N, C-alpha and C positions, 0 to 999 in steps of 0.2 A: 734284593736288599736295598739299602739306602744308596749304594754306589750306582745301582741301575737307575734310580730316580734322578740322580744328579747328572748322569751321563759320563762323568769322568771320575776315577778314583785315584787319589794321590797318596793313599795310605797314611793319612794324618789322623791324629786323635781328635775327637770332637770335644774340645775343651772350652768353647765359648758357650756358657750356659744361658738359658732362658732367664728373663728378668735381670739382665746385667746392664750396667751403664757403660757406654762407650763414648769416646770422643769422636767428633765429626771431623774428617780430614779435608773436606772441600770448602769452597768459598761461598756457600749458600747462606751463611749466617747462623746456622744451627751449631750449638756448642756440644751438647750431650744428647746421645740417642739411647733410648730405653728399649731393649729387645722384647717384643711381644711373642713372636712365633718364628719358626724356621720353615722356609718353603721346601717342600719335597719330603718332609718327615711325617710319616703316618703315625708313628708312636706305638706305645704299648702301655698297658695299665700301670700306673704309678711311676712311669719313667718320664722324666722331664726332657723336653726337646733341647738339643744342643747343636751347635754349628761347628763347621770346620773352615779353614781358609778358603775363600772364594764362594762360600754359600750365600744365597740371597736370604735375607731375613726381613721380617716386618718389624718396624720400630716406630716409636713416637719421639718427637722432639721435646726434651724436658727443659733445656735451657737454650736460648737463642733469641732471634728476632721474634717479636710478637706475632707476625703473620705466619711464621712457620709453626709456632706453638699452637695455633688455633685448630689446625687440621688434626684429625683423629689419628691417622697412621701414615707412615712412610715406608716404602720399600728401600732397603739399604743393602748394599754389598760392602764388605769390609776388607781391609788390607792390614797386613802386619806393619806396625811402625815401631820397630825395635821391641821393647818390652811392653809397649802401650797398645791397647786394643782400640783401633780406630775404624771408621766406616765412612762411606760416601752415600749421598742421597741420590737415588735413581728412580726413574718412572717404571711402570710395569714392563716396558719393552727393554729395559736395561740401559737406557741412555741417561747420562749424568745430568742433574739439574744445574750443578755448578760448572765452572769452566776450568778450574785448576785444583790440583791436589797438593797438599803440603806434606812432604816426606815421601819416602819410597813405598812401593807396593811389592807384594810377593810375586814370585814367578808363577805360582799356581793360579793366583788371581788374574794375572795378565793373560794366561792361556785361556781362561774361561771367559773373561770380559775384555775383549780387545779395545772397545771404545773407552773404557776406563784406563787401560794401559797407555793409550795415546795421550791422555791428559797428565800422566804421571811424569815427574822429573827424573825418577830413578826406579829401576826394577831390580829387586834383590832376589 
């Protein structure tokens, strides 16, 4: 199943849908991220891909600095920021492009992405 592909199952619901607009929580200059696909989801006919806390997704930058918006896609991992959906920009190896994260990140995300957890100011 999908849990085997991700490596770790936290038993969370996949509520972050495809083609959703998220806020960017790091200091790279991007403001809004638009989800294109979810990494590790093979899918089924007529079922839209969705993500869970700590999943890596491919996203484009919709609002932000012009040099970030020119690129076609970005890989992003996201964190819970109270009731707001936020994400950070990472490279394919999982290293953050920014140096700081505004707001706390979830414990599930910190377990999966220790490099992102080291830049966070709080883990919830």
